[in-house]
N, C-alpha and C positions, 0 to 999 in steps of 0.2 A: 503493500499500501503507498502511496506516493505520504512523505514528509510534509509535504503544503496541507493534503487534508487531516493531519493532524493536530486535535486541540493541542490550545496553549496550557492549560490546565485540563490535565485527565479528570473527567467526574468516574467516580466511583459506585457501583450499582445498589445504593445502601439505602434502608430506611431512616428517617430520620426521630432520635427517641428522645419526644418534647421534654421529659422529665430531668435530661442531661442539660440542656439546651446555655441553662444560668451558671453551670459549670463550666462550660464550654468559654463562653462570653469568658468568665473570671480567669482563665487559663488561655486564653486567646495571645500569640507569640505581638509582640511587635512588630508591626510592618516594617519593611528596608522602602522607602522612599525611592531608592534606583533600580531598585527590583520593579517597583509598581509603575515609575517613569517609560521603562522598557516593555512591560506588559501592554502599556498604553499605543503607546508607540506601533508597536504591531500590530496591535490590532486595529490601530486608526487609520493611518495610511492607508491601509486595503478598503478599508469602510469609506474614505474619503474619496480615492479615486473609483469604486463602484457609484457611489453616487453621482459621482460627477460625469461618468460615463452616461449614465442613466437620463441625466439631464442634456444633454448632447442631441439626441433628437428633436427635439426646438431646434437650436441655433443650428443645426443641420440644413434641418426643412427651409428654413430662413434666408440660410448663404444659396442651398440651390437653388432656391426661386429668386435669389437677389441676383443673380448671375446669367438669369435668362435676359434673351436681346427682345425690346420691345420698348414701345412709348409708355403699357402699361404696369412696368416694372413693377412700381414702386407702389402700385395699387394690391399687385399680388405679394408684393412681399408685406406688406402691413395686413391683406389676410391672411398668409402662414402665421404669421407672428400673433394675431386676433386668435387663428382658430386655436393656436396654442395656449394663449388665454386662457379660452372657455375651457379647453381639455384641465388643463390647471386647476380651474374654479370647482368644473363641473363634478370630474373624475378622479384627479391625484389626489388634491387635500383631502378628498374623502375619500378615497380608498387606502391609501399610503397612513391618512391618518388611523384608521382603523386597525390597519397592521401593527400598528407600535404599541397595541396592547400584548401583544407577541414579544415586543423588549423588555418587557415585565415579567411576563410567566415564564416567558423559555426560560430566561436566561436565573431567575431563582427556580426553577425544577430542576434545570443543568447543574446548579449548584449545589443542593441537598441531595444529586445524584438518583432523582425520580427521573427516569429517561423514557420513561412510556406515556408520560405526562405528556414531551413534545409533539408525540403523534397525533394526540386527541386534542392539542395546543392548535395543532395546523388543522384539523381539519374542520372545528368550531371557527376557526378562522374565515376558511371555505365557504362555510356555510354563510355567515355573517356576510363577505363581499360578495357571495353569488345573489343575495337577497338587495344586496347594495345596487348590485349593477341595474337593475332594472329602474331606478328612478335616473343615475348616470347617466345609463344609455336616454332615453327620455330628451336630457336637456342637450346630450351632444348631439343628438341626432336634431334637432332644433336650434342649431346654433344660430343660424340664422335670425330667428325670429329673438333669441338673447340678445343677441349683439342690437338689433334693430331697437331693442324695447331701452337701453339704455342710450339709447342717441347715436350709433357709429351712422356713420355713411354708407349708403346702399348698396354701392359696388362692392365696397370692402366688404360686407356682411353677406354678399349674396355668393363672394369667390369663397368664405372664410367659411361659411354654413356647407359648402361643396367639398371644400377640404376635411372639416370636422367628421364629413357622413362617410369619409374612407378610414380615416385614424379609427376613429371608434370600435372597427374590428380589433384593435390590438390592445383593447383595452383588458379583455379579460386576459390573454395570455401576463398581460405585465401586472396583474393580482397575484396569481399564482406563483410567478416569480418570487414579488414582493415577501410573501408569507414562507417563501423557503430560502431565501435571502435570512429572514430574520431567526429562522429556524437554526440557520447555519453559523448566523453569528453568536447566537446565546452560546453557540458550545465553541466559538475563539475560532473555527472554520472560517478564516474571510478570504484568502487570497482563491481558491474555487471560484468564488463569485465575482471576485474582479476580473479573472480570467474567463468568465460567463460574460460580464457586462461588455466586456472586448470585442468577441465574437459579435456580440448585439450591434454593437456601432459597426463594426465592419461589415457585415452584412447591413446597417445599413446605408453605409455610404455607397456601397458599390451598387446596391439594388435603385438606391435613389439617384444614383449618378446614371446611371445605362437609361431608366426610364423618362429620368427628366427633359436627358439632354439627345435621346436617341432613338424614341419613340414621340409618337404622337400625343402621348397623357401629358408632354411639359410640364404645368402646374400642382396638376393632380399626379403625377409621378414620382414628386417630393414624397406626400402623401402615402403614397402603396409602400414607399421604400422605406417608409417609418413604420407601418405595419410589419412588414417584412425582418424587420430586426426587433420587434416585439417577440414575434413568435417564435425567433430562433432562439431567444433566452430559456423557455422552458425547455424547448427541446434538449438543447447544450444539456441544462441542468439534469434532464432525464440519462443523456448519455454518462453524463459523472455518475450522476448513482450506481447505472451498473458495473461501472469501471469500480468504485469505490462501495461494494457492496456491501463488506463490513463494518465499515462505519453505520452505513447507512440502515441495516440491520438492529443495532443498540436504540435506535428510537421509532421507527416504523415495525408495530405488533398487527396491520392491515387495516382495513378501514372498521372502526368504531363509531361506527354512527350515532346510536344510543349518547356512548358515555359524550360524545361531541356537543350535543346535543344540550346534553345537560349542566355543560362548559360555556354555551351561548350568552348566559347571563353575566357571569363571571370576564368573559371578552369583551362584552357589551361596557362591563364597569369602567374598566380601564382603556379601553380604545375610544369611546364618545368622547370621555375629555382629552386624549393625546387628540383625535378628529378634532374638537374645535379649537383649540390651540394650535394648528398646522393651520385649519382652513382659516382663520380670524388674519393668520398671517399671511398666508397668500391672499386670501380675497384683498387685503389692502394693499400687496405688494402689485397685484392686477388693475386695482382700479385705478393705480396712472395710468395703463393704459387703457382704462373706457376713456379716464377726463382726458389723456390725450388726443381721442378720437373726438370730442368735439370742440376741440382749440378750432378757430380760422382757420390756420394752415393745416389741417388736420394729416392728411398725407405725412408730410416732412415730420411733421410730431411724433405717430405714430412708430416710426421709422427710429427717428430720435431715440424712443421710448424701449423701442428691438434693443440694441445695442445697448442702451443701460440696461434693459435688464437681463441679457446675459452674463451680464460685469456683476450683478448683485446675484445675480442665483449662483456665479463661481463663488463667487465669498461666504453666502449662504451655507453652499455644500461643503464649507471646510468646517462651520461652527458644528454643522450637523453632525460629521464624522467624528469629531471630536467629542458631541453629544453624546452618540449611540456607542460609541466606544466606553466610556465612561459610564454610561446606564449598565452596558452587560456586563463589565465589572463590579458595578457596584451590587446589579444582580448575582451574577456569582456569590462575591460574600457577602451579602445576605444572606442567602441559600444557605451557606456553610456555617453560617454563625459568626459570622467573622467584623463585626459593625465597627470594629479599629480601624480596619483594612478599608470600609465603604466610607470612612469620612475619610481619610486620607486621598483615597482614589478623587471622593467630591471636591476637594480641594486642588488636587492637580488640575481636573479637566477644566476648573473654571482660570486657574492660571492659563493653561494652555492656548484657552480661548483669546484671553486678552493680549499674549501674544501672537496669536495669528491677525488679530484685528489691528496691529501694531503693523506687522507686514505688509499687510492686505492695503490698505491707505496708500503704503509706501510705493507700492507696484502700482497703482491704479493713477498714481498722480506722475513717473516716470513714464507708462505707458501710453499715458494718453492721447500721444498725438498718431500711434500706430496702428492700435485696439480698432479701431471703427472699419479699417480698411479690414479686418476679416470678414464682416458681415454686409457690407454696402459698398456700392461702387457711386451714389451719389453726393457731387460734392457738395453739395448744402448739407444733408444729414451727415456726412462727415464733419464738416467743421462744428456743426451743432453737436455732435458726439464728443469731440475734443474738448470743447467746451465743459460741457455737465459732466465727464468723465473724471477732471478735473475736482470739480467739486464734489464728486460722488467720495473721492480719493480723501 
């Protein structure tokens, strides 16, 4: 079995004797700062890269559409961006937020050695996200109406609606991948998920490039490429599970729908608050795109906001990677009844977030002149992007 699939902290299949918890807490050894920093780093950087790779489909679509030829290319760029915005608001914020319950449930179960719970929580997640797909799909299918309701340009809304009706078919595959990724992260298995995300991006880029520039699909070819990338994620994981069957068999005991249904309430008790926090932050972020769409020069305003949106998303994913790594390690520590270690990890996570903020602000300031060229070719959009990129830093 590959070393990359081995957990950083091996769990032991044991049952927790609650009568000895207090005694164990009293005899807990003082955690080593250097060791915990190393653990957090080795968990955080693959998590960050995986999350960053997962955010690339939106920018990839914008970049592919942005380099098409034609007088209406700015409208198409705005439509691709608005479609991604609607997907974030109606699908990803809700689905990924609900899936965040896995961070707490699975990490503590793993720390306590209750490996059978991992498979049950995964199946509970399938039930919850499967039900959530119904309203999510309806909203995404009617993306044009949603955008028009918020006062967006009719032409942009029309193309964005067409784009969303294609990308909607990739959402179920994304949700399955997200649940499996959370389950693997709780076991400190992160590198395989990063490689899977790389495969998804490569499939997205290759298929999107070919379909956008070498077929009659053009604008919609970028959307089909995104769907292909989403489908590749869980399919690649299935191949990985077949390769690493020994590790998978420790938590997968077959379908246990009755037990999974009995844990839906617990899943929702953690998933709904997480979804609310994530959704509110994403909705506030996406509201900028809607506000840009009702400005006098809406086409260029939305294009500039699209560039800034990708920069801020990059910044956000760094903190998300640190927070997920911290959350997983804290959950492992609490599951193993190591409160001192959990407190240390929390402090280290806050410190790492502050240092990352300073570094990213500096990079935004230094690279503000070159970054807009990665997304658009319109001179006016690039000029505004330089100005606002510096302000973002």
